[in-house]
Phi, psi and omega in degrees: 000143187244144174265202185295144176063022178073008170285153175302135179276141176297124178315131187302131174082016179267354186298319180290327181293326181281338174283325185292322178296322181292314169302321176288329179289325183287318181291334177294314178296315191281320180288326178291305184307312184305305183298321187286319177304309182302307187290326178280334183291296183193079183311317195280358172287321174205070188297321183294322181293308184289335175286328178287325175295325177292321171300312179308316183289324180293325175298314180295315181301314184303316183292319186301311181297316186290323181291323183293315187285314190243004177069188187294350189258010179301117172290326183290317176299316186299313176296315178299317174301315165312308179302304184308312179293319169304313173307310178301316183296313184288303183297326182289328180291314182289331172288331170288313188281333179211080185303332183287350167305320180241103183289359180206147185288158176245174178300321186270002188284146185047047173064031178086023185307317185290340178249027185063032185061007180300318180301338181275320184281327186307300187299325176296313173305308183295324174294316179294315186293318179292321176300314180299314178307318181287325183284326178297319186280344178273351176258100183297324181303324181294324175293339183282339186282000000 
């Protein structure tokens, strides 16, 4: 199906998914730049924190790729979002309870405070979106409309 001017039309209902992919790609770029800079600058200053920032970057990259390749019904994307959420909650809680554990901030420190709490909200929004997409797919009468 083609849209105006012969360009392919975006699959109906995929607009939010594209925004989600863009946000994950932006965070992948941001977290990768942050972690690589920190690691190259002085890994020994805070090796756990910098490694966790790199883990966050890899997670964002993986979720973006899973959504691009398999879409909102991807079990891989869902599993990766759960891992991401667990990371944000564990690291966020540890940085609140014992800030000395991390001499420098990570992407997930204080639940993503340095990034406007988007690291906490992003997996929740993605999981909710994927759950809703799964429910819609289970109702064939919705497709007939």
